C-alpha positions in Angstrom: 0.0 0.0 0.0 2.8 2.3 0.9 4.6 1.7 -2.3 1.3 2.3 -4.2 0.9 5.7 -2.6 4.4 6.7 -3.3 4.0 5.8 -7.0 0.8 7.9 -7.2 2.5 10.9 -5.5 5.4 10.7 -7.9 3.2 10.9 -11.0 2.9 14.5 -12.5 -0.7 13.7 -13.5 -1.8 13.5 -9.8 -0.5 17.0 -9.0 -2.0 18.4 -12.2 -5.4 17.0 -11.1 -5.1 18.5 -7.5 -4.1 21.9 -8.9 -7.0 21.8 -11.3 -9.5 21.2 -8.4 -8.0 24.1 -6.4 -8.2 26.5 -9.4 -11.9 25.5 -10.0 -12.7 26.3 -6.3 -11.0 29.6 -6.4 -12.7 30.5 -9.6 -16.1 29.6 -8.1 -15.4 31.6 -4.9 -14.4 34.8 -6.8 -17.3 34.3 -9.1 -19.8 34.1 -6.1 -18.2 37.2 -4.4 -18.4 39.2 -7.7 -22.0 38.2 -8.3 -23.5 38.3 -4.7 -21.0 40.2 -2.6 -19.8 39.5 1.1 -22.5 38.2 3.5 -21.9 39.7 7.1 -23.4 38.3 10.4 -26.6 39.4 12.2 -25.3 40.2 15.8 -27.3 40.6 19.1 -25.3 41.5 22.2 -27.2 41.1 25.5 -25.9 42.4 28.9 -27.8 42.5 32.2 -27.7 44.0 35.6 -27.0 42.0 37.7 -24.7 39.9 35.4 -24.6 36.1 34.9 -28.3 35.9 34.2 -29.3 32.8 32.4 -30.0 33.2 28.6 -32.3 30.7 26.8 -33.0 30.7 23.1 -36.2 29.0 22.0 -36.4 27.3 25.4 -32.8 25.9 25.1 -30.0 27.0 27.4 -27.6 29.3 25.5 -25.3 30.7 28.2 -25.0 33.6 30.7 -24.9 37.3 30.3 -23.1 39.0 28.8 -24.0 36.9 25.7 -23.6 37.5 21.9 -25.9 35.9 19.2 -24.4 35.7 15.7 -26.0 34.5 12.5 -25.7 35.0 8.8 -29.4 35.0 8.6 -32.1 37.2 10.2 -32.4 36.3 13.9 -35.8 34.8 14.8 -37.2 33.1 17.9 -37.6 33.9 21.6 -34.8 34.9 24.0 -35.4 34.8 27.8 -33.1 36.3 30.5 -33.7 35.0 34.0 -32.1 35.1 37.5 -33.4 33.6 40.7 -35.3 36.3 42.8 -35.8 38.6 39.8 -38.5 39.0 37.2 -37.8 37.1 33.9 -37.4 39.3 30.7 -38.6 38.0 27.3 -37.3 39.3 23.9 -39.3 38.3 20.9 -36.8 38.4 18.0 -39.7 38.1 15.5 -40.7 41.6 16.6 -37.1 42.8 17.2 -35.9 42.5 13.6 -32.1 41.9 13.4 -30.9 41.2 9.9 -27.4 40.2 8.6 -25.2 43.3 9.0 -27.2 44.6 12.0 -25.4 44.8 15.4 -27.7 45.6 18.3 -27.0 45.9 22.0 -29.6 45.3 24.6 -29.1 46.0 28.3 -31.5 44.4 30.7 -32.1 45.8 34.2 -33.7 42.9 36.0 -36.2 44.0 38.6 -36.6 42.1 41.9 -39.6 39.8 42.0 -40.7 41.2 45.4 -43.3 43.4 47.0 -43.2 44.8 50.5 -45.8 47.2 52.1 -44.8 48.9 55.3 -47.5 50.7 57.4 -47.7 52.3 60.8 -50.0 53.8 63.4 -49.7 56.8 63.3 -48.7 57.2 59.6 -45.8 59.3 58.4 -43.1 57.4 60.2 -39.6 57.2 58.7 -38.7 53.7 57.3 -35.1 52.3 57.6 -34.3 49.0 55.8 -31.0 47.5 56.8 -29.9 50.8 58.2 -30.7 52.9 55.1 -33.6 55.3 55.0 -36.1 54.6 52.2 -39.2 56.8 52.8 -42.1 57.1 55.1 -45.2 55.1 56.0 -47.4 54.0 54.3 -45.2 52.8 51.4 -45.1 49.8 49.0 -41.7 48.7 47.7 -42.3 47.1 44.3 -39.2 45.2 43.0 -36.9 47.3 45.2 -35.9 44.9 47.9 -34.2 41.5 47.4 -35.8 38.4 48.7 -34.7 37.2 52.1 -34.5 38.6 55.7 -34.2 42.3 56.3 -34.1 44.5 59.4 -36.8 47.1 59.2 -37.0 50.1 61.6 -39.8 52.6 61.8 -39.7 55.8 63.9 -41.6 59.1 64.3 -39.6 60.9 67.0 -40.4 64.3 65.4 -44.0 63.8 66.7 -42.9 62.1 70.0 -43.6 58.6 69.0 -41.1 55.8 69.6 -39.2 53.6 67.2 -39.7 49.9 66.5 -37.5 47.3 64.7 -38.5 44.0 63.1 -36.8 41.2 61.2 -39.0 40.7 58.1 -38.7 37.9 55.6 -39.4 39.1 52.0 -40.5 36.2 49.7 -40.1 36.3 45.9 -43.4 36.3 44.0 -45.4 37.1 47.2 -46.9 40.3 48.5 -45.3 40.9 51.9 -46.8 43.3 54.5 -45.7 44.5 57.9 -47.3 46.9 60.3 -45.8 48.9 63.2 -47.8 50.3 66.2 -45.6 53.1 67.6 -45.7 53.9 71.3 -46.6 57.5 72.2 -43.7 59.0 74.2 -43.6 61.9 76.7 -42.0 65.2 75.7 -39.3 66.6 78.0 -38.1 70.1 77.4 -34.7 70.9 79.0 -33.5 74.5 79.2 -30.7 76.1 81.2 -29.2 79.4 82.1 -26.9 79.9 80.3 -27.9 78.0 77.2 -25.7 75.6 75.3 -25.2 73.1 78.2 -24.5 69.5 77.1 -27.1 67.1 78.5 -26.2 63.5 79.2 -28.7 60.9 80.4 -26.9 57.7 81.3 -25.1 56.5 78.2 -27.1 58.7 75.9 -26.1 62.2 74.7 -29.3 64.2 74.5 -27.8 67.3 72.9 -27.4 70.9 74.1 -29.9 73.2 75.7 -32.5 74.3 74.9 -33.7 70.9 73.7 -36.7 68.6 73.5 -36.5 64.9 74.0 -39.2 62.2 73.7 -38.8 59.5 76.3 -40.9 56.8 78.0 -42.3 57.3 81.5 -39.8 56.6 84.3 -37.0 58.1 86.3 -34.0 59.7 84.7 -30.8 61.4 85.9 -29.6 64.2 83.8 -26.1 65.6 83.9 -25.6 69.1 82.5 -22.1 70.5 81.7 -20.7 73.6 80.1 -17.1 74.7 79.9 -16.2 77.1 82.7 -19.3 76.2 84.8 -19.9 73.6 87.5 -21.6 70.4 86.4 -25.2 70.1 87.6 -27.2 66.9 88.2 -31.0 66.8 87.9 -33.2 63.8 88.8 -36.5 63.8 87.1 -39.5 61.5 87.1 -41.4 61.6 83.8 -45.1 61.0 83.9 -46.4 63.6 81.5 -45.1 66.3 79.2 -42.8 68.4 81.4 -40.2 71.2 81.4 -36.9 71.0 83.2 -34.9 74.2 84.0 -31.4 74.2 85.4 -29.5 77.2 86.6 -25.7 76.7 86.1 -23.0 78.6 88.0 -19.4 79.4 87.7 -17.2 78.2 90.6 -17.4 81.5 92.5 -21.2 81.8 92.2 -21.7 78.1 93.0 -20.6 78.9 96.6 -23.7 81.1 96.9 -26.0 78.6 95.3 -27.8 77.8 98.6 -28.5 81.5 99.2 -31.3 83.7 97.9 -29.4 86.0 95.6 -31.5 88.8 94.2 -30.2 91.5 91.8 -31.7 94.2 89.5 -30.5 95.9 86.4 -31.0 99.2 88.2 -28.6 100.1 91.0 -29.9 101.0 94.5 -33.0 98.8 94.0 -34.5 97.9 97.4 -35.1 94.2 97.7 -37.8 92.7 99.9 -39.3 89.3 100.6 -42.4 87.8 102.2 -42.9 84.2 103.3 -45.9 82.4 101.6 -47.8 79.3 102.7 -49.0 76.7 100.2 -52.6 78.0 100.5 -51.5 81.4 99.2 -51.4 83.2 102.6 -48.5 85.5 103.3 -47.2 85.3 106.9 -44.4 86.4 109.1 -42.6 89.7 108.8 -41.5 91.4 105.7 -37.8 90.8 105.0 -35.7 93.8 104.0 -32.8 92.1 102.1 -31.1 95.4 101.3 -30.1 97.1 98.1 -29.3 95.1 95.0 -27.4 92.8 94.8 -28.8 91.2 98.0 -27.8 87.9 99.4 -29.4 85.9 102.3 -28.9 82.3 103.2 -31.8 80.0 104.0 -31.3 80.3 107.7 -30.9 84.1 107.5 -34.0 84.8 105.5 -36.1 82.6 107.7 -34.7 84.2 110.9 -35.5 87.7 109.5 -39.1 86.6 108.7 -39.5 85.6 112.4 -40.9 82.2 111.4 -40.1 78.7 112.7 -41.7 76.6 109.9 -40.1 76.8 106.4 -42.5 78.5 104.0 -43.7 76.9 100.7 -42.1 79.9 98.9 -41.1 83.5 99.1 -42.6 86.4 97.3 -39.6 88.6 96.4 -39.9 92.1 95.0 -37.7 95.1 94.1 -38.8 98.7 94.5 -37.1 101.8 93.0 -38.6 105.3 92.4 -39.5 105.9 88.8 -39.5 102.2 87.9 -42.2 99.4 87.8 -41.6 96.9 90.6 -39.9 93.7 89.9 -41.5 90.7 91.5 -41.2 86.9 91.4 -41.9 83.8 93.5 -39.0 81.7 94.7 -39.7 78.1 95.7 -36.0 77.4 96.4 -32.8 79.3 96.9 -31.1 80.5 93.8 -30.3 83.6 91.8 -32.8 86.1 90.4 -32.3 89.4 88.5 -35.1 91.9 87.9 -35.1 93.9 84.6 -36.7 97.1 86.0 -39.0 98.8 83.5 -39.0 102.6 83.6 -42.5 104.2 84.2 -44.1 106.8 81.9 -44.2 110.4 83.1 -47.8 110.0 84.2 -47.2 106.9 86.2 -44.1 108.4 87.8 -46.4 111.1 89.1 -48.9 108.5 90.3 -46.2 106.6 92.1 -45.0 109.8 93.8 -48.5 110.9 95.0 -50.1 107.6 95.9 -47.6 105.3 97.6 -50.2 104.9 100.3 -53.3 103.9 98.5 -56.6 102.1 99.2 -57.2 98.6 97.8 -60.7 97.9 99.1 -64.1 99.7 98.8 -67.3 98.1 100.1 -70.7 97.9 98.6 -72.7 101.1 99.5 -76.0 99.1 99.8 -78.5 100.1 102.4 -82.1 98.9 103.0 -83.1 102.5 103.9 -83.8 105.2 101.3 -81.4 108.2 101.2 -84.0 110.5 102.8 -84.8 107.9 105.5 -88.5 107.7 104.6 -88.6 104.2 103.4 -87.0 100.9 104.6 -87.2 97.3 103.4 -87.5 94.1 105.4 -86.8 91.1 103.1 -86.9 87.3 103.6 -87.2 84.3 101.4 -91.0 84.4 101.5 -91.6 88.2 101.2 -90.1 91.6 101.0 -91.9 94.5 102.7 -91.5 98.2 101.9 -92.3 100.3 104.9 -93.2 104.0 104.9 -91.7 105.2 108.2 -93.6 108.5 108.1 -97.1 107.1 107.5 -96.6 103.6 108.9 -97.9 102.0 105.7 -96.3 98.8 104.3 -96.3 97.2 100.8 -95.5 93.7 99.7 -92.9 93.6 96.9 -92.7 89.9 96.0 -95.3 87.9 94.1 -93.8 84.5 95.1 -90.9 83.0 97.0 -87.4 83.8 96.0 -84.7 81.2 95.3 -81.9 83.0 97.1 -83.4 86.0 98.7 -80.3 86.8 100.7 -78.6 87.7 97.4 -81.4 90.2 96.4 -80.7 93.9 96.8 -83.0 96.9 96.4 -81.8 100.1 94.8 -83.2 103.5 95.7 -82.9 106.5 93.5 -80.7 109.3 94.9 -83.8 111.5 95.5 -85.7 108.6 97.1 -88.5 108.8 94.5 -87.9 105.4 92.9 -87.1 101.8 93.9 -85.7 99.2 91.6 -85.5 95.5 92.2 -85.9 92.0 90.7 -88.7 89.5 91.5 -90.1 86.2 90.3 -93.4 85.8 88.5 -94.2 82.3 87.2 -90.9 81.5 85.7 -90.2 85.1 84.6 -87.6 87.3 86.3 -89.0 90.9 86.2 -87.1 94.1 86.7 -89.4 96.4 88.6 -89.5 100.1 89.0 -91.7 101.3 91.9 -92.8 104.9 92.2 -92.5 105.6 96.0 -95.1 108.4 95.8 -97.9 106.6 94.1 -96.7 103.1 94.8 -97.3 102.2 91.2 -95.1 99.5 89.6 -93.7 99.2 86.1 -92.0 96.2 84.5 -88.8 97.6 82.8 -87.4 94.2 81.6 -88.3 90.5 81.6 -86.1 87.4 81.5 -88.3 84.4 80.7 -86.8 81.1 81.7 -88.7 79.5 78.7 -86.3 81.4 76.4 -83.4 79.7 78.1 -84.4 76.1 78.2 -80.9 74.8 78.3 -80.0 77.0 81.3 -80.7 75.9 84.9 -83.2 78.0 86.8 -80.7 79.0 89.4 -78.6 80.5 86.5 -81.5 82.6 85.4 -82.5 83.7 88.9 -79.7 83.6 91.4 -77.3 85.9 89.5 -80.1 88.4 88.5 -80.5 90.0 91.8 -78.7 93.3 91.8 -79.2 96.6 89.9 -76.7 99.5 89.7 -78.0 103.1 89.0 -75.8 105.3 86.9 -76.8 108.8 88.0 -74.8 110.4 85.2 -76.8 108.7 82.4 -80.0 107.8 84.3 -79.5 104.2 83.3 -79.9 101.0 85.2 -77.1 98.4 84.9 -77.8 94.7 85.5 -76.9 91.2 84.2 -79.0 89.0 81.8 -78.3 85.5 80.6 -75.7 85.2 77.8 -74.3 82.2 76.0 -72.6 79.1 77.5 -73.5 79.8 81.1 -72.2 83.3 81.0 -73.8 86.6 81.9 -74.1 89.7 79.7 -74.0 93.2 81.0 -77.1 95.2 80.0 -78.8 98.5 80.7 -82.1 100.2 80.4 -83.3 103.8 80.8 -86.6 104.1 82.7 -89.1 105.9 80.6 -87.4 105.1 77.3 -87.9 101.3 77.3 -85.8 98.5 75.7 -82.7 96.6 76.8 -79.3 97.7 75.6 -76.4 95.2 75.5 -73.2 96.7 76.9 -70.8 93.7 76.9 -71.8 90.1 75.8 -70.7 87.2 77.9 -68.7 89.3 80.3 -68.7 87.1 83.4 -69.5 83.5 84.3 -72.9 82.7 85.8 -74.2 79.9 88.0 -73.0 77.3 89.0 -69.5 78.9 88.7 -70.7 82.0 90.6 -73.4 82.2 93.4 -74.3 85.9 93.0 -73.1 89.3 91.9 -73.4 92.9 93.2 -73.0 95.9 91.0 -72.4 99.5 92.0 -70.9 102.7 90.5 -67.6 103.8 92.0 -67.4 106.8 89.7 -69.7 108.3 87.0 -67.9 106.1 84.4 -66.6 103.1 86.4 -68.8 100.1 87.4 -67.6 97.7 90.1 -68.6 94.1 89.8 -68.3 91.9 92.9 -68.9 88.1 92.5 -69.4 85.6 95.3 -67.9 82.3 94.0 -68.5 78.8 95.4 -67.1 78.5 98.9 -68.0 82.2 99.6 -64.9 83.4 97.9 -65.1 87.0 96.9 -63.6 88.4 93.6 -63.9 92.0 92.4 -63.3 93.7 89.1 -63.8 97.1 87.4 -65.5 98.0 84.2 -65.1 101.3 82.2 -68.5 102.1 80.7 -67.7 104.8 78.1 -65.0 102.6 76.4 -66.9 99.4 77.2 -63.7 97.8 78.5 -63.1 95.6 81.5 -60.0 96.4 83.5 -57.2 94.0 82.7 -53.9 93.4 84.6 -51.2 90.9 84.7 -47.8 90.9 86.5 -44.7 89.9 84.6 -42.6 87.7 86.7 -38.8 87.3 86.3 -36.7 85.4 85.5 -39.6 83.1 84.3 -42.1 85.3 82.4 -44.6 82.4 82.4 -44.7 82.4 86.2 -47.7 83.7 88.2 -47.6 86.1 91.2 -50.7 87.4 92.9 -54.2 85.9 93.5 -56.0 87.0 90.4 -58.7 85.5 88.3 -58.5 86.0 84.5 -62.0 85.7 82.9 -62.5 84.7 79.3 -63.8 88.2 78.5 -60.4 89.6 79.5 -61.5 91.1 82.8 -59.2 90.6 85.8 -60.8 90.0 89.2 -59.0 90.5 92.5 -59.7 89.6 96.1 -60.5 93.3 96.5 -59.9 96.5 94.5 -60.6 100.2 94.7 -60.6 103.1 92.3 -58.1 105.5 93.7 -58.6 108.3 91.1 -59.3 109.1 87.5 -57.0 111.4 85.6 -56.3 112.2 81.9 -58.5 109.3 80.8 -56.5 106.8 83.0 -57.8 104.8 86.0 -55.5 104.6 89.0 -56.5 101.4 90.9 -55.4 99.7 94.1 -55.7 95.9 94.2 -55.0 93.3 96.8 -52.7 90.5 95.5 -52.4 88.6 98.8 -53.6 89.2 102.3 -50.6 91.4 103.1 -49.6 92.7 99.7 -51.4 95.2 97.5 -50.5 96.7 94.0 -51.0 100.1 92.5 -51.7 100.0 88.8 -52.6 102.5 86.1 -55.1 101.3 83.4 -55.6 103.1 80.2 -59.0 102.2 78.6 -57.9 103.9 75.3 -54.7 101.9 75.0 -56.3 98.8 76.7 -53.0 98.5 78.6 -51.7 98.9 82.1 -48.6 99.9 84.1 -47.6 98.3 87.4 -46.6 101.3 89.6 -46.0 100.3 93.2 -46.4 97.6 95.9 -47.7 98.1 99.5 -47.1 95.7 102.3 -49.7 95.7 105.1 
């Protein structure tokens, strides 16, 4: 065989034949290229994110991304890209036409095949997934979170709700849901003097003052520190929203921490103090602490007051001519400074002329007429008018009174008229009686049927008193208002009709047992109310401006503090344990008011400006 092959290879005719075949092939190739041209491939290049996704072609495995399809023919069929935990993407090549010579690139962003809905009560809470903030509740994450276990935290600290963390398993191809019920926390506000103190609570850094922290109920120990000042500890028990104030000291001032240190921004201010019991009563002796700055230790101030029992607090005040008094209540030793306000020229004159001033004026009521001719004897069952000259008597009531002891009878200054209230079958009548003819006129009626939602004692017990304004000839009295309040009204005998002066001025029964009204000047009405427990409160009303007298004491260093026994009504009127109109001048009212049993204030009220000045303090 070998010899045969060698003989064939040695023959020239064999090689001539092989060469002929090669030449024929080359001629055919060049002929095809000349007649039809070069045929390029159709190319489809597929990439994905994430990579290494499975690629199938017509349901047969083809490879992983990135993957390249090549064909000398137009690409047809169906390509699918899939990855566990992600949605499968399908490419229909019959619609995506890729012909020979085309080179297309397709990038596939595979979406996660998951759905997670996070809700909370209350809504609007911040959502953290594996430590990264994603949004706020309620929120549905479609294809954004991989399947598997995730740590989800929800918090709403901005509205003082707590935070909650859960381990949540997210399943592919399933709709996962998770709900958080957030606990309502308690708001603690921490402030300090000076500000900027660092607040540490156990291992937690709360920040610097002033700050607000939301915490659970319980006991906490706060440590406040600031460079150059002595650290302060404050133990608190949190039960409800609360404010915490800490006064910080430099090392030298810290030595005086247990003393009452009172200063004022005006030199030579005289500082005084009065001990106060928990029930509001001032007792002991007034303490002259000296001129500002004044310092007294706890033992010294108690000794100067001449008391053996420690008071609940001290009322401390500063006085200086030409300035409004500074005043505060100190419940514990510490440092206070009064920013003294300079008085107006008018109030400076009042201060100079009226440092001794009245703060009480009684009701001028009498059951005898001004000329002594008539007198009244009243009980629950009847009221009898007696003519002392003739001996005649007249019955004034038609039926029994609810609270006869609250009723008053008002004589005209010339003893010709008598005004009073009486009951008449569920109607409260305002009566004018002519004392010469003994004829009666009904000037006004308050029908209980018109006030169905108001208790009878509201209609009758507070409608017992009439004030006569001699300057205008009008009668002033109360009528029912809205929401268990009383409205100040007037009528002028002989002219008829009721005139409303001030709607819903004062509270009615059952908040108040009765009222008395009387004129303390031609333009100022005094209103005296007997509140439950026989507690008396008084206020003044300026008729021409239709303004109740208002007053409030600014306390330092905490302006939100309260000094003085005062009742602030919804109408704006301020009522005091007692008050007196000292004088009227230049459109201003000068008024003395009792703040406590041993302390009275002199104020100037301007009805035009609707404002006041605090002028002086008097200790009894």
